[in-house]
Structures are given as structure tokens and as C-alpha cells.
C-alpha positions as CSV (number, residue, x, y, z in Angstrom):
1,M,-0.1,0.1,-0.1
2,K,1.5,3.4,-1.1
3,P,2.1,5.8,1.9
4,H,3.1,9.5,1.3
5,L,6.6,11.2,1.8
6,L,6.5,13.2,5.3
7,K,9.0,15.9,5.4
8,I,10.9,15.8,8.6
9,P,11.4,19.5,9.9
10,K,15.2,20.1,9.7
11,E,16.9,21.7,12.9
12,D,19.6,24.2,11.7
13,E,21.5,23.8,14.9
14,H,21.8,20.0,14.8
15,S,22.7,17.2,12.5
16,F,19.4,15.0,13.8
17,S,16.3,15.4,15.6
18,V,15.1,14.3,19.1
19,R,11.8,15.2,20.4
20,Y,10.1,14.3,23.6
21,D,6.3,14.5,22.9
22,V,3.4,15.1,24.8
23,V,0.4,15.1,22.3
24,S,-3.1,14.1,21.6
25,H,-2.2,11.3,19.4
26,F,0.5,10.1,17.0
27,Y,1.0,11.3,13.3
28,N,-2.1,8.7,12.1
29,K,-1.4,8.7,8.2
30,W,0.8,5.8,6.2
31,H,3.7,7.5,5.4
32,Y,7.6,7.0,5.2
33,H,10.6,9.3,5.0
34,P,14.3,9.2,4.5
35,E,15.2,9.1,7.8
36,L,15.6,6.4,10.2
37,E,13.0,6.7,13.3
38,L,13.7,5.5,16.7
39,V,10.6,5.9,19.2
40,Y,10.2,5.0,22.5
41,I,6.7,5.1,23.8
42,I,6.5,6.0,27.4
43,E,2.8,6.1,27.3
44,A,0.3,5.3,24.4
45,S,-1.5,2.4,23.1
46,G,-3.2,1.4,19.9
47,R,-1.9,-0.5,16.5
48,Q,0.8,0.0,14.7
49,F,1.3,-0.6,10.8
50,I,5.0,-1.2,9.9
51,G,5.4,-2.3,6.3
52,D,3.4,-5.7,6.1
53,S,3.0,-6.0,9.7
54,I,0.1,-5.2,12.2
55,H,0.7,-5.1,16.1
56,H,-0.4,-3.3,19.0
57,F,1.7,-0.8,20.7
58,K,1.8,-0.1,24.4
59,N,4.0,1.7,27.1
60,N,7.6,1.0,27.0
61,D,7.5,-0.2,23.6
62,L,10.9,0.7,21.4
63,I,10.8,0.3,17.9
64,L,13.4,1.4,14.9
65,V,12.0,2.2,11.8
66,G,14.5,1.9,8.7
67,S,14.6,4.8,6.0
68,N,11.6,4.8,3.8
69,L,9.9,1.9,5.7
70,P,6.4,3.1,5.4
71,H,4.5,3.1,8.9
72,L,1.2,4.4,10.5
73,W,0.6,4.8,14.2
74,H,-3.1,4.4,15.1
75,C,-4.1,5.2,19.0
76,D,-6.6,3.3,20.8
77,E,-9.9,5.3,20.5
78,K,-9.7,6.4,24.0
79,F,-7.2,8.5,23.1
80,L,-9.0,10.1,19.9
81,E,-12.5,10.6,21.5
82,K,-13.8,14.0,21.7
83,G,-12.9,15.9,24.9
84,S,-10.6,13.3,25.8
85,K,-7.5,14.4,28.1
86,L,-5.6,11.3,27.7
87,K,-2.1,12.0,26.3
88,V,0.5,10.3,24.1
89,E,4.3,10.6,25.6
90,A,7.0,9.6,23.6
91,I,10.4,10.2,22.7
92,I,11.6,10.1,19.0
93,I,14.8,10.5,17.4
94,H,14.8,11.2,13.5
95,F,18.6,10.6,11.7
96,L,19.7,10.4,8.0
97,P,22.0,7.4,7.1
98,D,24.6,10.4,6.5
99,C,23.7,12.6,9.4
100,F,27.4,12.7,10.5
101,G,28.7,13.1,6.8
102,T,28.8,10.9,3.9
103,S,31.8,8.8,5.0
104,F,31.2,8.6,8.9
105,F,29.4,5.2,8.9
106,N,31.7,3.8,6.4
107,L,34.5,3.8,8.7
108,P,35.4,0.4,9.6
109,E,34.8,0.8,13.4
110,N,31.1,1.7,12.2
111,K,30.6,-1.8,10.5
112,S,28.1,-2.8,13.0
113,L,26.1,0.3,12.6
114,V,25.7,-0.2,8.8
115,G,24.3,-3.6,9.2
116,L,21.9,-2.1,11.8
117,F,20.7,0.3,8.8
118,Q,20.3,-2.4,6.7
119,K,18.4,-4.6,9.4
120,A,16.2,-1.6,10.3
121,K,14.9,-1.6,6.7
122,M,12.1,-4.4,8.0
123,G,11.9,-2.7,11.0
124,I,13.2,-3.8,14.6
125,R,11.8,-4.1,18.0
126,I,14.1,-3.8,21.0
127,K,13.3,-5.6,24.5
128,N,14.1,-6.6,27.7
129,Q,17.6,-5.3,28.9
130,S,18.7,-3.8,25.6
131,R,15.2,-1.7,25.7
132,D,16.1,-0.5,29.1
133,A,19.6,0.5,28.3
134,V,18.4,2.4,25.1
135,C,15.6,4.0,26.7
136,K,17.4,5.5,29.5
137,L,20.2,6.7,26.9
138,M,17.2,8.3,25.1
139,R,16.0,10.3,27.9
140,Q,19.5,11.8,28.6
141,L,19.6,12.6,24.9
142,V,16.7,15.1,25.2
143,D,18.4,17.6,27.3
144,A,22.0,16.7,25.7
145,K,24.0,19.4,24.3
146,N,26.9,19.9,21.6
147,S,28.9,16.9,21.0
148,E,27.1,15.1,23.9
149,R,24.1,14.7,21.4
150,I,26.6,12.8,18.9
151,I,27.9,10.5,21.7
152,L,24.7,9.5,23.0
153,L,23.3,8.9,19.5
154,L,26.3,6.7,18.8
155,Q,26.0,4.3,22.2
156,I,22.2,4.2,21.5
157,L,23.0,2.6,18.0
158,E,25.8,0.8,18.9
159,T,23.7,-0.6,21.8
160,I,21.0,-1.9,19.5
161,A,23.3,-3.2,16.9
162,E,25.3,-5.4,19.3
163,S,22.0,-6.9,21.1
164,K,20.6,-10.1,20.9
165,Q,17.1,-9.0,22.2
166,T,15.9,-7.5,18.9
167,K,13.2,-9.1,16.2
168,P,12.5,-7.9,12.8
169,I,9.3,-6.8,12.6
170,C,8.3,-7.2,8.8
171,S,8.5,-10.0,6.5
172,E,10.4,-8.1,4.0
173,A,12.0,-4.7,3.3
174,L,9.7,-2.2,1.5
175,T,10.5,1.2,0.0
176,F,8.3,3.8,-1.6
177,H,8.4,6.9,-3.7
178,Y,4.9,7.8,-4.5
179,S,2.7,10.8,-5.8
180,K,0.8,12.7,-3.2
181,T,-2.6,11.9,-4.9
182,E,-2.5,8.2,-4.7
183,A,-0.9,8.4,-1.2
184,E,-4.4,10.1,0.0
185,R,-6.3,7.5,-2.1
186,L,-4.7,5.0,-0.3
187,N,-5.1,6.9,3.0
188,T,-8.4,6.9,2.6
189,I,-8.5,3.1,2.2
190,Y,-6.5,2.5,5.4
191,Q,-8.6,4.9,7.6
192,Y,-12.0,3.4,6.2
193,I,-10.8,0.0,7.5
194,L,-9.6,1.1,10.8
195,H,-13.0,2.6,11.8
196,H,-15.1,-0.1,10.0
197,F,-13.5,-3.3,10.7
198,T,-15.9,-4.1,13.9
199,R,-18.8,-4.0,11.5
200,Q,-19.8,-6.1,8.4
201,L,-17.2,-4.8,5.8
202,T,-17.6,-6.3,2.2
203,L,-15.3,-5.9,-0.5
204,E,-18.0,-4.0,-2.5
205,Q,-18.0,-1.4,0.1
206,I,-14.2,-0.8,0.3
207,A,-13.7,-1.0,-3.5
208,R,-16.5,1.9,-3.7
209,V,-14.1,3.9,-1.3
210,A,-11.3,3.3,-3.8
211,H,-13.4,4.2,-6.7
212,L,-12.6,0.7,-8.3
213,T,-14.1,-2.6,-9.2
214,P,-14.1,-5.2,-6.6
215,N,-11.7,-7.3,-8.7
216,G,-9.5,-3.9,-9.7
217,F,-9.4,-3.4,-5.6
218,C,-8.2,-6.7,-5.1
219,R,-5.4,-6.3,-7.5
220,Y,-4.7,-3.0,-6.4
221,F,-4.5,-3.8,-2.6
222,K,-2.5,-7.0,-2.8
223,S,0.2,-5.3,-5.4
224,R,1.3,-2.6,-2.8
225,I,0.4,-4.3,0.8
226,K,1.8,-7.7,-0.2
227,K,-1.3,-9.5,1.2
228,T,-4.7,-9.9,0.4
229,F,-7.5,-7.2,1.5
230,S,-9.2,-10.4,3.4
231,R,-6.0,-11.4,5.1
232,F,-5.4,-8.1,5.9
233,L,-8.9,-7.1,7.5
234,L,-8.6,-10.8,9.4
235,E,-5.2,-9.6,10.9
236,V,-6.7,-6.5,12.1
237,R,-9.8,-8.4,13.6
238,I,-7.6,-10.7,15.5
239,G,-5.3,-8.2,16.5
240,H,-8.3,-6.3,18.1
241,A,-9.4,-9.5,19.9
242,C,-6.0,-10.1,21.1
243,K,-5.8,-6.8,22.9
244,L,-9.5,-7.3,24.2
245,L,-8.4,-10.6,26.0
246,A,-5.6,-9.3,27.3
247,E,-6.9,-6.1,28.5
248,T,-10.6,-6.9,29.3
249,E,-12.6,-9.8,31.3
250,K,-15.0,-9.5,28.3
251,S,-16.0,-13.2,27.5
252,V,-14.6,-14.7,24.3
253,A,-18.2,-14.9,22.9
254,E,-18.3,-10.7,23.4
255,I,-15.1,-10.3,21.9
256,C,-15.9,-12.3,19.0
257,Y,-18.6,-10.1,17.9
258,E,-16.7,-6.7,19.0
259,S,-14.0,-7.6,16.9
260,G,-16.3,-8.0,13.9
261,F,-17.1,-11.5,13.5
262,N,-20.4,-12.9,13.1
263,N,-19.8,-16.8,13.5
264,F,-18.2,-18.2,16.9
265,S,-16.7,-21.3,15.4
266,N,-14.9,-19.2,12.3
267,F,-13.5,-16.6,15.0
268,N,-11.9,-19.4,17.5
269,R,-10.7,-20.9,13.9
270,H,-9.3,-17.6,12.4
271,F,-7.7,-16.6,15.8
272,K,-5.8,-19.7,16.1
273,F,-4.4,-19.7,12.7
274,I,-3.2,-16.1,13.1
275,A,-2.4,-16.2,16.8
276,G,-1.1,-19.7,17.0
277,R,-3.2,-20.3,20.2
278,T,-6.8,-20.3,21.1
279,P,-8.5,-17.3,22.6
280,L,-8.6,-18.9,25.9
281,N,-5.0,-19.9,25.7
282,H,-4.0,-16.6,24.7
283,R,-5.5,-14.7,27.7
284,K,-4.1,-17.5,30.0
285,H,-0.5,-16.6,28.4
286,Y,-0.8,-13.0,29.0
287,Q,-2.2,-13.6,32.5
288,E,1.2,-15.5,33.3
289,I,3.1,-12.8,31.7
290,Q,1.6,-10.2,33.8
291,S,2.0,-12.3,37.0
292,L,5.6,-13.1,36.3
293,R,6.3,-9.2,35.8
294,M,4.4,-8.6,39.1
295,K,6.8,-10.9,40.8
296,V,9.9,-9.7,39.3
297,S,8.6,-5.9,40.4
298,D,7.8,-7.1,44.0
299,N,11.4,-8.5,44.2
300,P,14.0,-5.8,42.8
301,A,16.8,-7.9,44.3
302,D,15.9,-10.6,41.8
303,Q,16.2,-8.1,38.6
């Protein structure tokens, strides 16, 4: 799916950008930019679309998005509701691969960083102790001055490059260079799906939104997002169900219908196919993880 090119504001006094944001929601259009983007989500939740991947984001997530890798951060409705006082809190770094000069990252000592930039084309999720170390450095970077900024960014990148606690996000690297007109068309499709997936959503409806025939839309969608519309819609719905199972006490039947399914048997079958476990096992798995985290936090000596 073709996103639009986002122009990241340049800072005249700095070679890269770092922001501490407290805003109502993330930028929610499908977009890309030549800068790599490192996002530390301090306080927020919602769906993230990176390349061909769909996941939920939450507090303390740390994501590295590669150069020209399309992405979208759609906050949960509680952030978007009229009159909501909730705020998204995040630290975001944008930097070009040649931000320190065209030859700096080609130095022999920076070989691992060049490899990191290549891996980032598929997106990288940083976890556990590596995440904690990077997030601490990012907090320091917000207020850093002069050459300390450069030193901290290099420490951050080196920590990620050397970490074994990272995971690729996409199944393949995707880069885009497309017109503004088509980008708006595709964003209309994306936003329509996000706002209507809990209801009955037919191929005919979404094709009309795109001003295409159903067959034409199917070809158009798959050629850009690298998966069929039906698969994409299924992943959005199952992702929503996963979130409800983890964060609410609603019954599986309630969650089935609130996630856009009208057949309980189909819901269970599709859920196991996408998530790799049954809805009840998913809830149990999440509860076990939460219980373990609580035990660790109650026993800091064990950390």
C-alpha cells in the first residue's frame, strides 16, 4: 500500500532530531521518510502498521523504523475521543544515514552500524534489558548539548546493533516513492478499514471507497500491501481481539462479535490460525506474563 512522503522538519543547529512529545495522538497517516526513526513509547497504546506487519503498541515499546519504510501509528479510540484528556508521551529520534557526513558510517569501526541500518529496513523491535538501556540513553539525549548529543546517539545505535534482544518486524523490506494524490487515496482506504473493521465490511464497500471495481481493488491492494484484503482485514480483527482478551474481562463470545466476526466457530478457527493459540490460551498466556512481571517488580533483588 503506497504511503506518502513525510518531510521531517530540519533543525538548523543539529545534525539529527530528537523530540520529547506530549500530544493528543501520533501522526496517523500511512507515510514514509528517508530518516530512520527510533520511537520510545512512554505512554500510549494502539495499532502500529509497519511495512506488511500489524501489531499493537503499548507503554515502554521501543521500535526502530528504517529509512523509507512505510508506517502508521493509530492510537486507541480513548485517545481520539472528543474531549479526551489522555496524552501520548514519547521520545522520537529522526536521523539520516549520512547525518554525520557521507563517509562517517563507512569507517571500519562503524561496520556494525551499517548492518543495523540494513536490518532496520524491515523494522526492529528492541526488548528487555537492551530496551531499558536504550530508553535510559534516549532520556539523557533529550536534554543533551553539543557533542554529547552525537556521543549519546552513537551509544544508542551501538547498543541496538550489538544486542541479541531484537526482533525484525516485517517479513520483507519495503521502500516507496509515490505521488501525493495516490497516497491520499490509500490513506482513505486505510482509515476506512480502521474505522469500520468491527462491522460487516464487504469487498464491494471498500472497493467503492477506492473508486475501483471489486476485482480491480483486490489486485490494487495486494500489489501494494503484499497480502490480500481479506487477510489484512482478518489480521486487524484478530489483533483487536488479542488486545481485548489481554486487557478486559469480556467473554470470548463478546470479543468475537466486538471484533467484527459474526460466527463464533469461524472466530476460533481464524484466531488460532493467526495467533497460534486459542483465544482462551491467549488470555491465559497474557495473565501468566503479567503475573511474572508483578513478581519481578515485587522482588527487585532478583532483577
